[in-house]
Backbone of each chain as ProteinMPNN parsed JSONL, in Angstrom:
{"seq_chain_A": "MFEGWLFPTPLSQRGASLTITIMASVAPKMSWFKITLIRSGIGMTERQNGVLKALGLRHRLKTVYHPVSPDTAGMIMKVKELLAVSEVDKPLTQAEIHEKRQPAKGYYIEKPGGVREDVESS", "coords_chain_A": {"N_chain_A": [[57.545, -8.716, 127.379], [55.585, -9.833, 130.074], [56.716, -11.96, 132.51], [56.277, -12.683, 135.018], [54.276, -14.219, 136.146], [54.807, -16.809, 135.304], [57.463, -17.262, 136.144], [57.797, -16.583, 139.103], [59.334, -14.127, 141.176], [61.389, -15.0, 143.904], [60.324, -14.395, 147.295], [62.232, -13.321, 149.053], [64.103, -12.087, 147.379], [62.504, -10.178, 146.178], [61.953, -8.52, 148.295], [64.51, -7.545, 148.728], [65.046, -6.12, 146.352], [63.153, -4.14, 146.577], [64.032, -2.696, 148.824], [66.359, -1.612, 147.781], [65.394, 0.117, 145.8], [64.071, 2.012, 147.375], [66.163, 3.126, 148.855], [67.624, 4.179, 146.793], [66.076, 6.282, 145.899], [66.627, 8.289, 147.682], [65.431, 9.431, 150.248], [64.583, 12.406, 152.061], [66.148, 13.309, 155.172], [64.412, 12.311, 158.018], [62.481, 14.454, 160.112], [61.278, 16.079, 163.12], [58.562, 17.926, 164.594], [58.861, 19.841, 167.442], [56.574, 20.494, 169.786], [55.165, 22.731, 172.001], [52.722, 23.559, 174.366], [52.039, 26.743, 175.214], [50.21, 28.687, 175.815], [47.059, 28.53, 177.362], [44.264, 26.554, 176.207], [41.783, 27.207, 177.097], [38.554, 28.458, 176.737], [38.877, 28.921, 174.068], [37.858, 28.104, 170.677], [35.726, 25.251, 170.033], [36.728, 23.751, 168.001], [39.464, 24.458, 167.92], [40.259, 23.518, 170.427], [39.793, 20.854, 169.992], [41.787, 20.302, 168.14], [44.045, 20.706, 169.739], [43.72, 18.578, 171.477], [43.956, 16.485, 169.688], [46.595, 16.779, 168.991], [47.709, 15.988, 171.301], [48.125, 17.711, 173.387], [47.471, 18.306, 176.464], [47.626, 19.944, 178.647], [49.045, 23.071, 179.857], [52.457, 23.801, 178.956], [53.035, 21.282, 178.205], [54.887, 19.084, 176.239], [55.089, 17.791, 172.987], [56.024, 15.55, 170.311], [55.891, 15.533, 166.834], [55.926, 14.047, 163.587], [57.378, 15.798, 160.791], [55.092, 16.929, 158.579], [52.609, 17.779, 156.074], [50.084, 17.499, 157.241], [50.503, 17.677, 160.038], [51.53, 20.251, 160.059], [49.321, 21.735, 159.239], [47.642, 21.341, 161.418], [49.105, 22.589, 163.43], [49.002, 25.189, 162.47], [46.354, 25.84, 162.967], [46.253, 26.342, 165.699], [48.292, 28.108, 166.227], [48.779, 30.399, 167.752], [48.955, 29.606, 170.32], [51.143, 28.07, 170.778], [54.599, 26.949, 171.05], [56.971, 26.227, 168.668], [59.445, 24.11, 167.268], [61.901, 22.703, 165.047], [63.192, 19.461, 165.198], [65.737, 16.857, 165.156], [65.357, 14.438, 166.337], [62.831, 12.727, 168.083], [61.943, 13.036, 171.545], [61.192, 10.723, 174.157], [58.439, 10.618, 176.526], [59.495, 9.896, 178.982], [62.162, 10.637, 178.706], [61.891, 13.402, 178.419], [60.919, 13.988, 180.94], [63.102, 13.233, 182.48], [64.969, 15.137, 181.695], [63.929, 17.375, 182.854], [64.419, 17.168, 185.51], [65.877, 18.509, 188.464], [69.39, 19.265, 189.166], [71.291, 16.93, 191.136], [72.89, 17.961, 193.12], [75.089, 16.875, 194.269], [77.962, 14.753, 193.811], [79.296, 11.476, 193.279], [82.432, 10.419, 194.185], [84.792, 8.334, 192.608], [87.193, 5.676, 193.149], [90.407, 6.85, 192.338], [89.73, 9.323, 191.751], [87.788, 9.917, 189.878], [84.946, 11.469, 188.671], [81.652, 10.326, 189.053], [79.443, 11.215, 187.549], [80.651, 12.558, 185.459], [82.083, 10.571, 184.216], [80.076, 8.862, 183.33], [78.793, 10.39, 181.425]], "CA_chain_A": [[56.503, -9.61, 127.865], [55.648, -10.031, 131.524], [56.833, -13.389, 132.799], [56.232, -12.822, 136.475], [53.349, -15.277, 136.542], [55.445, -18.099, 135.067], [58.666, -17.395, 136.971], [57.694, -15.545, 140.141], [60.558, -13.837, 141.924], [61.288, -15.413, 145.312], [59.982, -13.282, 148.182], [63.417, -12.691, 149.636], [64.695, -11.206, 146.357], [61.608, -9.032, 145.989], [62.214, -7.615, 149.417], [65.809, -6.907, 148.528], [64.97, -5.124, 145.286], [62.348, -3.045, 147.098], [64.898, -1.904, 149.684], [67.293, -0.871, 146.942], [64.702, 1.249, 145.159], [63.791, 3.06, 148.375], [67.41, 3.805, 149.188], [68.106, 4.917, 145.629], [65.326, 7.523, 145.725], [67.212, 9.227, 148.647], [64.435, 10.185, 151.02], [65.215, 13.38, 152.948], [66.228, 12.857, 156.551], [63.151, 12.601, 158.716], [62.614, 15.322, 161.279], [60.06, 16.19, 163.936], [58.208, 19.203, 165.227], [58.727, 19.836, 168.909], [55.458, 21.406, 169.999], [54.852, 22.961, 173.411], [51.567, 24.431, 174.601], [52.439, 27.764, 176.189], [49.005, 29.413, 176.256], [45.97, 27.58, 177.572], [43.19, 26.547, 175.207], [40.498, 27.475, 177.76], [37.793, 29.554, 176.139], [39.031, 28.96, 172.618], [36.742, 27.417, 170.029], [35.668, 23.786, 170.141], [37.595, 23.228, 166.952], [40.867, 24.605, 168.337], [40.503, 22.589, 171.533], [39.873, 19.531, 169.396], [43.115, 20.173, 167.537], [44.995, 20.519, 170.844], [43.541, 17.211, 171.963], [44.5, 15.588, 168.674], [48.053, 16.874, 169.058], [48.133, 15.406, 172.577], [48.497, 18.783, 174.317], [46.363, 18.291, 177.412], [47.764, 21.041, 179.614], [50.115, 24.01, 179.496], [53.858, 23.396, 179.061], [53.168, 19.904, 177.731], [55.647, 19.027, 174.987], [54.908, 16.582, 172.187], [56.795, 15.511, 169.064], [55.142, 14.979, 165.708], [56.752, 14.083, 162.374], [57.133, 16.916, 159.872], [54.215, 16.564, 157.464], [51.607, 18.825, 155.851], [48.987, 17.317, 158.193], [50.907, 18.272, 161.309], [51.672, 21.701, 159.865], [47.977, 22.296, 159.228], [47.127, 21.342, 162.793], [49.814, 23.636, 164.171], [48.495, 26.489, 162.004], [45.047, 26.091, 163.597], [46.416, 26.808, 167.076], [49.661, 28.639, 166.286], [48.907, 31.457, 168.746], [49.057, 29.017, 171.661], [52.228, 27.098, 170.799], [55.985, 27.205, 170.658], [57.294, 25.115, 167.762], [60.768, 24.082, 166.65], [62.16, 21.471, 164.305], [64.281, 18.692, 165.8], [66.105, 15.663, 164.397], [64.991, 13.196, 167.02], [61.828, 12.954, 169.127], [62.232, 12.492, 172.869], [60.038, 10.067, 174.786], [57.975, 11.337, 177.715], [60.435, 9.604, 180.068], [63.365, 11.459, 178.494], [61.513, 14.782, 178.735], [60.828, 14.049, 182.405], [64.473, 13.159, 183.0], [65.623, 16.424, 181.418], [63.356, 18.423, 183.696], [64.802, 16.982, 186.905], [66.979, 19.385, 188.874], [70.653, 18.587, 189.472], [71.25, 16.311, 192.459], [73.591, 18.807, 194.077], [76.279, 16.185, 194.758], [78.406, 13.671, 192.927], [80.026, 10.452, 194.019], [83.781, 10.22, 193.67], [85.218, 6.943, 192.519], [88.643, 5.562, 193.358], [91.137, 7.41, 191.202], [89.302, 10.712, 191.601], [86.921, 10.114, 188.715], [83.559, 11.79, 189.038], [80.723, 9.355, 188.46], [78.579, 11.823, 186.533], [81.469, 12.905, 184.3], [82.44, 9.324, 183.547], [78.917, 8.272, 182.649], [78.334, 11.198, 180.279]], "C_chain_A": [[56.682, -9.878, 129.357], [55.661, -11.514, 131.843], [56.753, -13.673, 134.286], [55.322, -13.932, 136.935], [54.024, -16.644, 136.41], [56.631, -18.325, 135.992], [58.617, -16.338, 138.085], [59.02, -15.372, 140.895], [60.378, -14.323, 143.362], [61.069, -14.183, 146.212], [61.2, -12.532, 148.703], [64.043, -11.7, 148.65], [63.835, -9.964, 146.136], [61.85, -7.998, 147.075], [63.493, -6.838, 149.19], [65.716, -5.818, 147.467], [64.175, -3.906, 145.753], [63.204, -2.109, 147.944], [65.813, -1.024, 148.845], [66.608, 0.33, 146.3], [64.451, 2.378, 146.144], [65.06, 3.842, 148.669], [67.897, 4.658, 148.015], [67.367, 6.243, 145.473], [65.776, 8.618, 146.702], [66.135, 10.082, 149.317], [65.139, 11.189, 151.917], [65.181, 12.872, 154.386], [64.969, 13.27, 157.303], [63.407, 13.543, 159.884], [61.253, 15.501, 161.939], [59.817, 17.631, 164.359], [58.138, 18.991, 166.729], [57.698, 20.907, 169.254], [55.165, 21.514, 171.49], [53.66, 23.895, 173.514], [51.963, 25.471, 175.632], [51.291, 28.671, 176.597], [47.87, 28.402, 176.333], [44.919, 27.678, 176.472], [41.827, 26.869, 175.808], [39.826, 28.663, 177.085], [37.985, 29.7, 174.645], [37.927, 28.096, 171.995], [36.851, 25.898, 170.211], [36.676, 23.161, 169.179], [39.065, 23.3, 167.373], [41.201, 23.658, 169.479], [40.566, 21.154, 171.038], [41.235, 19.275, 168.787], [44.167, 19.953, 168.626], [44.924, 19.084, 171.364], [44.174, 16.229, 170.981], [46.024, 15.612, 168.666], [48.588, 16.233, 170.342], [48.562, 16.444, 173.588], [47.351, 18.965, 175.307], [46.438, 19.441, 178.406], [48.941, 21.917, 179.206], [51.49, 23.413, 179.778], [54.058, 21.903, 178.768], [53.9, 19.951, 176.389], [55.377, 17.714, 174.277], [55.754, 16.69, 170.917], [55.935, 14.881, 167.984], [56.013, 15.064, 164.462], [56.381, 15.266, 161.477], [56.296, 16.406, 158.703], [53.208, 17.682, 157.262], [50.444, 18.721, 156.841], [49.303, 17.993, 159.517], [50.981, 19.792, 161.188], [50.305, 22.377, 159.884], [47.389, 22.371, 160.62], [47.791, 22.438, 163.611], [49.276, 25.011, 163.769], [47.163, 26.842, 162.666], [45.189, 26.712, 164.993], [47.774, 27.48, 167.292], [49.859, 29.711, 167.352], [49.174, 30.895, 170.139], [50.349, 28.217, 171.849], [53.608, 27.732, 170.676], [56.42, 25.993, 169.855], [58.736, 25.236, 167.301], [60.93, 22.739, 165.942], [63.341, 20.757, 164.931], [64.524, 17.416, 164.991], [65.529, 14.398, 165.006], [63.915, 13.501, 168.055], [62.284, 12.364, 170.455], [60.979, 11.788, 173.381], [59.636, 10.879, 176.009], [58.934, 11.121, 178.882], [61.688, 10.465, 179.946], [63.083, 12.929, 178.808], [61.491, 14.974, 180.248], [62.225, 14.085, 183.015], [65.179, 14.507, 182.837], [65.157, 17.518, 182.367], [63.764, 18.291, 185.151], [65.94, 17.931, 187.265], [68.24, 18.573, 189.164], [70.608, 18.065, 190.905], [71.905, 17.198, 193.515], [74.795, 18.113, 194.679], [76.735, 15.213, 193.687], [79.237, 12.712, 193.74], [81.389, 10.257, 193.372], [84.111, 8.738, 193.646], [86.697, 6.871, 192.818], [89.383, 6.06, 192.118], [90.645, 8.814, 190.895], [88.43, 10.978, 190.39], [85.502, 10.404, 189.194], [82.616, 10.859, 188.297], [79.935, 9.974, 187.306], [79.357, 12.179, 185.274], [81.774, 11.659, 183.485], [81.272, 8.775, 182.727], [78.522, 9.054, 181.411], [79.34, 11.217, 179.142]], "O_chain_A": [[57.793, -10.119, 129.831], [54.731, -12.242, 131.492], [57.112, -14.754, 134.752], [55.549, -14.53, 137.986], [53.857, -17.52, 137.259], [56.804, -19.407, 136.553], [59.311, -15.324, 138.016], [59.717, -16.34, 141.2], [59.336, -14.085, 143.972], [61.559, -13.09, 145.929], [61.215, -11.304, 148.788], [64.462, -10.609, 149.038], [64.342, -8.86, 145.936], [61.938, -6.796, 146.825], [63.557, -5.632, 149.427], [66.242, -4.72, 147.653], [64.483, -2.776, 145.374], [63.124, -0.888, 147.808], [66.019, 0.15, 149.15], [67.167, 1.425, 146.259], [64.595, 3.552, 145.806], [65.04, 5.071, 148.727], [68.498, 5.715, 148.207], [67.935, 7.218, 144.982], [65.35, 9.765, 146.566], [65.953, 11.26, 149.01], [66.184, 10.874, 152.485], [64.298, 12.102, 154.765], [64.526, 14.417, 157.233], [64.429, 13.44, 160.563], [60.219, 15.125, 161.386], [60.742, 18.437, 164.464], [57.455, 18.092, 167.221], [57.935, 22.095, 169.034], [54.944, 20.505, 172.161], [53.6, 24.912, 172.822], [52.2, 25.137, 176.793], [51.379, 29.356, 177.616], [47.74, 27.529, 175.475], [44.709, 28.74, 175.885], [40.816, 26.812, 175.107], [40.429, 29.717, 176.887], [37.321, 30.523, 174.015], [37.163, 27.442, 172.704], [37.917, 25.356, 170.5], [37.366, 22.193, 169.499], [39.816, 22.339, 167.209], [42.28, 23.066, 169.511], [41.298, 20.332, 171.588], [41.779, 18.176, 168.897], [45.067, 19.127, 168.471], [45.947, 18.464, 171.651], [44.838, 15.272, 171.379], [46.669, 14.605, 168.374], [49.785, 15.967, 170.453], [49.275, 16.129, 174.541], [46.386, 19.679, 175.034], [45.416, 19.862, 178.948], [49.728, 21.559, 178.33], [51.664, 22.627, 180.71], [55.115, 21.339, 179.05], [53.573, 20.757, 175.518], [55.429, 16.647, 174.889], [56.146, 17.782, 170.508], [55.328, 13.83, 168.19], [56.754, 16.031, 164.286], [55.222, 15.676, 161.415], [56.741, 15.554, 157.934], [52.969, 18.463, 158.183], [49.878, 19.74, 157.238], [48.507, 18.766, 160.051], [50.556, 20.524, 162.082], [50.14, 23.45, 160.465], [46.718, 23.342, 160.969], [47.134, 23.132, 164.387], [49.112, 25.891, 164.614], [46.878, 28.017, 162.898], [44.349, 27.507, 165.414], [48.336, 27.432, 168.387], [50.981, 29.92, 167.814], [49.575, 31.633, 171.039], [50.624, 27.737, 172.949], [53.759, 28.881, 170.259], [56.26, 24.857, 170.303], [59.202, 26.329, 166.98], [60.201, 21.781, 166.201], [64.381, 21.371, 165.172], [63.656, 16.954, 164.249], [65.25, 13.421, 164.311], [64.068, 14.443, 168.834], [62.934, 11.319, 170.488], [59.856, 12.196, 173.084], [60.396, 11.726, 176.476], [59.167, 12.031, 179.677], [62.214, 10.96, 180.943], [63.922, 13.619, 179.387], [61.973, 15.979, 180.771], [62.499, 14.854, 183.936], [65.895, 14.957, 183.732], [65.889, 18.466, 182.65], [63.496, 19.186, 185.953], [66.859, 18.135, 186.472], [68.179, 17.362, 189.379], [69.978, 18.663, 191.777], [71.504, 17.178, 194.679], [75.472, 18.697, 195.526], [75.984, 14.891, 192.766], [79.813, 13.081, 194.763], [81.494, 9.971, 192.179], [83.75, 7.989, 194.554], [87.393, 7.884, 192.754], [89.02, 5.726, 190.99], [91.068, 9.431, 189.918], [88.333, 12.112, 189.922], [84.942, 9.675, 190.013], [82.75, 10.628, 187.096], [79.772, 9.372, 186.244], [78.825, 12.12, 184.166], [81.735, 11.668, 182.255], [81.44, 8.298, 181.605], [77.988, 8.49, 180.456], [79.099, 11.85, 178.115]]}, "seq_chain_B": "MFGAFRSTQARLSGLLWKSPWRLSSSQKYRHRQRLRRVDRIVDVLDKALAKQGMTAAAVERWKSEMPTEAEMKPRDKYTMFDPKEKTYRKGVHKLPKWTRMSQRVNPPGF", "coords_chain_B": {"N_chain_B": [[33.678, 60.664, 200.778], [36.282, 59.985, 200.449], [38.355, 56.995, 200.815], [37.13, 53.676, 201.675], [34.419, 53.918, 201.248], [33.962, 55.669, 199.248], [32.346, 57.396, 196.568], [32.39, 55.888, 193.7], [32.298, 55.144, 190.175], [32.043, 52.392, 189.934], [30.977, 51.667, 192.427], [28.538, 52.943, 192.479], [27.024, 51.877, 190.453], [26.472, 48.906, 190.289], [27.712, 46.169, 188.448], [30.593, 46.996, 186.808], [32.947, 47.227, 184.437], [35.971, 48.571, 183.478], [37.968, 49.462, 180.738], [40.996, 50.685, 179.463], [41.135, 53.006, 176.705], [43.241, 52.946, 174.99], [46.259, 51.105, 174.238], [48.867, 50.391, 176.584], [52.412, 51.18, 176.563], [53.932, 48.969, 177.245], [52.11, 46.917, 176.911], [51.856, 47.055, 174.18], [54.42, 46.333, 173.448], [54.541, 43.639, 174.347], [52.568, 42.626, 172.744], [53.736, 42.882, 170.221], [55.784, 40.999, 170.532], [54.271, 38.667, 170.643], [53.142, 38.654, 168.084], [55.454, 38.286, 166.606], [56.221, 35.783, 167.48], [54.283, 34.132, 166.321], [54.93, 34.606, 163.652], [57.46, 33.431, 163.596], [56.81, 30.742, 164.052], [55.352, 30.087, 161.745], [57.385, 30.372, 159.941], [59.177, 28.35, 160.774], [57.604, 26.079, 160.251], [57.329, 26.3, 157.482], [60.004, 26.128, 156.546], [60.782, 23.619, 157.508], [59.033, 21.914, 156.157], [59.771, 22.466, 153.533], [62.312, 21.384, 153.428], [61.72, 18.688, 153.336], [60.62, 18.632, 150.918], [57.948, 19.352, 150.733], [54.73, 21.007, 150.949], [52.283, 22.942, 152.759], [48.855, 23.687, 152.607], [47.636, 25.51, 154.368], [49.806, 26.905, 155.426], [50.925, 28.086, 153.154], [48.846, 29.739, 152.377], [48.626, 31.495, 154.538], [51.117, 32.756, 154.331], [50.829, 34.096, 151.901], [48.728, 35.831, 152.382], [48.918, 37.163, 154.841], [50.525, 39.867, 156.52], [53.862, 40.138, 157.876], [55.102, 40.784, 161.223], [56.955, 42.854, 161.013], [56.247, 43.974, 158.613], [53.803, 45.079, 159.074], [51.782, 47.986, 159.596], [51.859, 50.392, 162.261], [49.292, 51.253, 162.842], [47.65, 49.099, 162.026], [48.655, 47.203, 163.677], [48.05, 47.896, 166.324], [45.447, 48.799, 166.379], [42.064, 48.072, 165.308], [39.535, 47.471, 162.785], [36.299, 48.833, 163.317], [32.961, 49.047, 162.797], [31.215, 50.525, 164.324], [32.475, 52.557, 165.612], [33.319, 56.046, 165.708], [35.579, 56.773, 164.32], [35.981, 54.531, 162.91], [37.757, 52.765, 164.014], [39.135, 50.774, 166.635], [40.894, 50.009, 169.693], [43.089, 47.212, 169.513], [43.039, 45.626, 171.689], [40.453, 45.479, 172.505], [39.311, 43.381, 171.339], [37.893, 40.283, 172.057], [39.814, 37.87, 173.82], [42.237, 38.737, 172.761], [44.978, 38.339, 173.077], [45.41, 35.818, 172.316], [44.694, 35.363, 169.755], [44.878, 35.882, 166.165], [44.884, 38.976, 164.635], [45.254, 40.704, 162.0], [44.807, 41.893, 159.478], [42.778, 44.462, 157.958], [39.662, 45.85, 156.669], [40.066, 47.055, 153.324], [40.776, 50.508, 152.834], [39.837, 51.302, 155.27]], "CA_chain_B": [[34.319, 61.068, 199.528], [37.518, 59.21, 200.313], [38.375, 55.721, 201.523], [36.434, 52.504, 201.168], [33.026, 54.206, 200.905], [33.904, 56.771, 198.285], [31.407, 57.135, 195.484], [33.011, 55.718, 192.387], [31.36, 54.607, 189.184], [31.83, 50.984, 190.203], [30.132, 51.534, 193.619], [27.202, 53.498, 192.257], [26.235, 51.17, 189.447], [26.682, 47.47, 190.181], [28.842, 45.629, 187.688], [31.176, 47.955, 185.862], [34.335, 46.953, 184.095], [36.501, 49.628, 182.624], [39.244, 49.139, 180.1], [41.507, 51.894, 178.825], [40.815, 53.017, 175.273], [44.437, 52.658, 174.198], [47.206, 50.171, 174.838], [50.077, 50.968, 177.174], [53.575, 50.858, 175.736], [54.376, 47.591, 177.506], [51.142, 46.024, 176.238], [52.216, 47.052, 172.753], [55.656, 45.554, 173.333], [54.213, 42.215, 174.466], [51.779, 42.293, 171.554], [54.702, 42.676, 169.125], [56.451, 39.713, 170.762], [53.332, 37.604, 170.262], [53.066, 38.637, 166.613], [56.705, 37.705, 166.094], [56.238, 34.351, 167.774], [53.482, 33.487, 165.274], [55.748, 34.665, 162.43], [58.529, 32.43, 163.72], [56.226, 29.401, 163.907], [55.054, 29.892, 160.321], [58.692, 30.221, 159.296], [59.683, 27.011, 161.117], [56.796, 25.105, 159.501], [57.626, 26.422, 156.056], [61.357, 25.637, 156.268], [60.832, 22.177, 157.773], [58.336, 21.233, 155.06], [60.554, 22.642, 152.315], [63.411, 20.422, 153.495], [61.179, 17.385, 152.929], [60.028, 18.799, 149.605], [56.493, 19.369, 150.871], [54.117, 22.275, 151.327], [50.968, 22.793, 153.39], [47.976, 24.734, 152.082], [47.399, 26.541, 155.386], [51.015, 27.727, 155.548], [51.053, 28.884, 151.92], [47.807, 30.768, 152.391], [49.026, 32.497, 155.533], [52.25, 33.529, 153.804], [50.413, 34.974, 150.813], [47.699, 36.79, 152.776], [49.152, 37.888, 156.09], [51.804, 40.554, 156.654], [54.615, 39.801, 159.088], [55.089, 41.866, 162.224], [57.758, 43.962, 160.509], [55.56, 44.605, 157.478], [52.552, 45.71, 159.508], [51.827, 49.379, 160.028], [51.424, 50.501, 163.654], [47.841, 51.398, 162.823], [47.03, 47.781, 161.967], [49.15, 46.395, 164.79], [47.465, 48.224, 167.624], [44.013, 49.085, 166.283], [41.352, 47.235, 164.344], [38.313, 48.053, 162.229], [35.048, 48.668, 164.047], [32.006, 49.891, 162.085], [30.413, 51.349, 165.222], [33.266, 53.681, 166.117], [33.256, 57.24, 164.864], [36.756, 56.772, 163.445], [36.046, 53.173, 162.343], [38.889, 52.043, 164.589], [39.215, 50.646, 168.088], [42.125, 49.35, 170.117], [43.037, 45.771, 169.245], [42.804, 44.941, 172.967], [39.006, 45.353, 172.726], [38.939, 42.095, 170.747], [37.951, 39.232, 173.076], [40.946, 36.93, 173.725], [43.141, 39.32, 171.762], [46.36, 37.87, 173.199], [45.512, 34.435, 171.853], [44.253, 35.187, 168.372], [45.558, 36.728, 165.18], [44.061, 40.009, 164.011], [46.327, 41.417, 161.311], [44.38, 42.689, 158.317], [41.539, 45.209, 158.116], [39.078, 46.097, 155.348], [40.803, 48.085, 152.599], [40.153, 51.822, 152.915], [39.553, 51.646, 156.665]], "C_chain_B": [[35.603, 60.288, 199.294], [37.353, 57.849, 200.977], [37.504, 54.666, 200.878], [35.025, 52.827, 200.687], [32.882, 55.351, 199.924], [32.956, 56.406, 197.139], [32.136, 57.105, 194.151], [31.964, 55.159, 191.442], [31.009, 53.158, 189.485], [30.876, 50.8, 191.388], [28.693, 51.947, 193.299], [26.369, 52.634, 191.321], [26.683, 49.729, 189.287], [27.922, 47.068, 189.402], [29.35, 46.658, 186.687], [32.631, 47.614, 185.646], [34.808, 48.056, 183.188], [37.79, 49.138, 181.983], [39.715, 50.38, 179.364], [41.298, 51.855, 177.313], [42.044, 52.777, 174.423], [45.35, 51.719, 174.981], [48.333, 50.941, 175.502], [51.279, 50.534, 176.342], [54.052, 49.431, 175.991], [53.39, 46.567, 176.944], [51.486, 45.912, 174.76], [53.463, 46.207, 172.52], [55.358, 44.063, 173.373], [53.404, 41.75, 173.251], [52.704, 42.029, 170.361], [55.427, 41.348, 169.287], [55.554, 38.55, 170.333], [53.223, 37.492, 168.745], [54.294, 37.956, 166.032], [56.769, 36.213, 166.354], [55.439, 33.596, 166.71], [54.264, 33.483, 163.956], [56.822, 33.582, 162.44], [57.986, 31.029, 163.487], [55.935, 29.11, 162.44], [56.355, 29.645, 159.552], [59.267, 28.819, 159.527], [58.946, 25.948, 160.309], [57.211, 25.1, 158.035], [58.983, 25.809, 155.722], [61.436, 24.121, 156.448], [60.166, 21.4, 156.643], [59.143, 21.315, 153.771], [61.721, 21.654, 152.261], [62.97, 19.04, 153.022], [60.565, 17.456, 151.533], [58.508, 18.81, 149.638], [56.023, 20.796, 151.131], [52.793, 21.965, 152.018], [50.105, 23.973, 152.964], [47.804, 25.874, 153.096], [48.597, 27.481, 155.518], [51.151, 28.644, 154.337], [50.052, 30.036, 151.926], [48.165, 31.887, 153.373], [50.134, 33.388, 154.974], [51.802, 34.507, 152.731], [49.481, 36.085, 151.304], [48.085, 37.685, 153.938], [50.498, 38.608, 156.084], [52.54, 40.069, 157.904], [54.589, 41.005, 160.035], [55.828, 43.085, 161.682], [57.058, 44.705, 159.373], [54.315, 45.374, 157.901], [52.772, 47.16, 159.902], [51.34, 49.434, 161.482], [49.905, 50.576, 163.776], [47.128, 50.045, 162.817], [47.456, 46.891, 163.133], [48.319, 46.625, 166.042], [45.989, 48.6, 167.568], [43.383, 48.167, 165.253], [40.067, 47.927, 163.897], [37.122, 47.798, 163.147], [34.004, 49.588, 163.42], [31.251, 50.847, 163.005], [31.166, 52.556, 165.758], [33.198, 54.849, 165.154], [34.406, 57.25, 163.856], [36.935, 55.427, 162.735], [37.224, 52.364, 162.874], [38.717, 51.923, 166.089], [40.499, 49.919, 168.433], [41.992, 47.85, 169.928], [42.758, 44.993, 170.534], [41.319, 44.861, 173.309], [38.488, 44.038, 172.147], [38.999, 41.011, 171.832], [39.07, 38.226, 172.787], [42.017, 37.426, 172.76], [44.572, 38.844, 171.898], [46.524, 36.452, 172.659], [44.923, 34.259, 170.461], [44.934, 36.195, 167.449], [44.558, 37.694, 164.575], [45.037, 40.946, 163.296], [45.844, 42.317, 160.192], [43.02, 43.32, 158.598], [40.957, 45.479, 156.737], [39.839, 47.209, 154.624], [40.05, 49.421, 152.658], [39.797, 52.244, 154.323], [40.784, 51.415, 157.523]], "O_chain_B": [[35.977, 59.97, 198.165], [36.339, 57.581, 201.621], [37.179, 54.744, 199.693], [34.481, 52.126, 199.834], [31.806, 55.933, 199.786], [32.8, 55.233, 196.8], [32.451, 58.138, 193.56], [30.88, 54.753, 191.862], [29.865, 52.731, 189.326], [30.052, 49.886, 191.374], [27.745, 51.348, 193.808], [25.14, 52.655, 191.387], [27.224, 49.367, 188.242], [29.025, 47.551, 189.655], [28.605, 47.125, 185.825], [33.447, 47.703, 186.564], [34.122, 48.431, 182.237], [38.601, 48.474, 182.628], [38.919, 51.056, 178.712], [41.289, 50.779, 176.714], [41.918, 52.436, 173.247], [45.232, 51.562, 176.196], [48.712, 52.018, 175.042], [51.175, 49.628, 175.516], [54.519, 48.756, 175.073], [53.791, 45.473, 176.547], [51.42, 44.835, 174.166], [53.56, 45.469, 171.539], [55.855, 43.304, 172.541], [53.547, 40.615, 172.795], [52.496, 41.09, 169.593], [55.663, 40.644, 168.306], [56.019, 37.578, 169.737], [53.212, 36.394, 168.189], [54.2, 37.159, 165.099], [57.309, 35.46, 165.543], [55.867, 32.539, 166.249], [54.265, 32.488, 163.231], [57.062, 32.909, 161.437], [58.617, 30.219, 162.809], [56.233, 28.022, 161.946], [56.41, 28.82, 158.639], [59.776, 28.184, 158.603], [59.559, 25.037, 159.753], [57.416, 24.047, 157.431], [59.115, 25.068, 154.748], [62.069, 23.424, 155.655], [60.665, 20.358, 156.219], [59.197, 20.353, 153.005], [62.075, 21.151, 151.194], [63.737, 18.312, 152.392], [60.051, 16.46, 151.025], [57.853, 18.345, 148.706], [56.811, 21.673, 151.485], [52.25, 20.868, 151.882], [50.561, 25.117, 152.959], [47.825, 27.049, 152.731], [48.437, 28.688, 155.697], [51.454, 29.829, 154.475], [50.371, 31.158, 151.531], [48.02, 33.07, 153.066], [50.099, 34.61, 155.121], [52.322, 35.62, 152.648], [49.444, 37.164, 150.713], [47.639, 38.829, 154.022], [51.507, 38.026, 155.686], [51.913, 39.64, 158.873], [54.116, 42.086, 159.686], [55.384, 44.218, 161.868], [57.248, 45.908, 159.192], [53.83, 46.228, 157.159], [53.806, 47.518, 160.466], [50.51, 48.622, 161.89], [49.316, 50.025, 164.707], [46.129, 49.86, 163.512], [46.746, 45.967, 163.529], [47.934, 45.682, 166.732], [45.345, 48.71, 168.611], [44.072, 47.563, 164.432], [39.58, 48.849, 164.552], [36.954, 46.703, 163.683], [34.149, 50.808, 163.504], [30.709, 51.853, 162.55], [30.556, 53.478, 166.3], [33.041, 54.671, 163.946], [34.247, 57.67, 162.71], [37.929, 55.215, 162.04], [37.641, 51.388, 162.251], [38.221, 52.84, 166.744], [41.118, 49.289, 167.575], [40.925, 47.278, 170.151], [42.302, 43.851, 170.49], [40.956, 44.237, 174.306], [37.361, 43.631, 172.429], [40.042, 40.834, 172.462], [39.246, 37.79, 171.649], [42.626, 36.641, 172.034], [45.331, 38.928, 170.932], [47.641, 35.945, 172.557], [44.679, 33.132, 170.029], [45.482, 37.206, 167.887], [43.514, 37.287, 164.066], [45.581, 41.868, 163.905], [46.405, 43.391, 159.974], [42.219, 42.79, 159.368], [41.663, 45.356, 155.736], [40.217, 48.202, 155.246], [38.825, 49.45, 152.545], [39.486, 53.411, 154.56], [40.747, 51.647, 158.731]]}, "name": "protein", "num_of_chains": 2, "seq": "MFEGWLFPTPLSQRGASLTITIMASVAPKMSWFKITLIRSGIGMTERQNGVLKALGLRHRLKTVYHPVSPDTAGMIMKVKELLAVSEVDKPLTQAEIHEKRQPAKGYYIEKPGGVREDVESSMFGAFRSTQARLSGLLWKSPWRLSSSQKYRHRQRLRRVDRIVDVLDKALAKQGMTAAAVERWKSEMPTEAEMKPRDKYTMFDPKEKTYRKGVHKLPKWTRMSQRVNPPGF"}
């Protein structure tokens, strides 16, 4: 007999039991598609250009990250001839992508004790 | 006869674009690389989805219908069906935007 109406579970406990069920089902580790536009969409069909726009690929060599899902896979399949795709564990933000693309400074600052700043920080 | 004012087909008849009837060996090489890149992408999608216990209809359909670069015969790789040709075949590079689209299968018997 269902007694939830008479003795409702406190919200905090409900939340806790929900968390436990999710963890018990052991969801696979989430991963992302790293998608780069390497061929331009100019002159391709309206539909393909729409897919590029939906993926956020506005120009060549633009890289975006999308979670692995059948939806994303279907979108990639529509424009697969124009892309480079790989699977990664963690998406990078646009700022991180920008940082990675910067050339090396060409110098490093020595600290007292002969420690290189860049080596120490990394 | 020679030099800038020589009588060529292009000079005698306005707009004239010529394209060779067959692919060069380096065009064929780059074409194979492109085919393999598409194969790799389908493979990446398939493996990533399988890890999550998912499938995508578009990926499954491609896998069941399309041959990979290694499975394709040279005939299908570098030429395609054309009903207007005497041999029913033309170079795949005659297909508009051929470097950016997939053309892998041809009608059976041709």
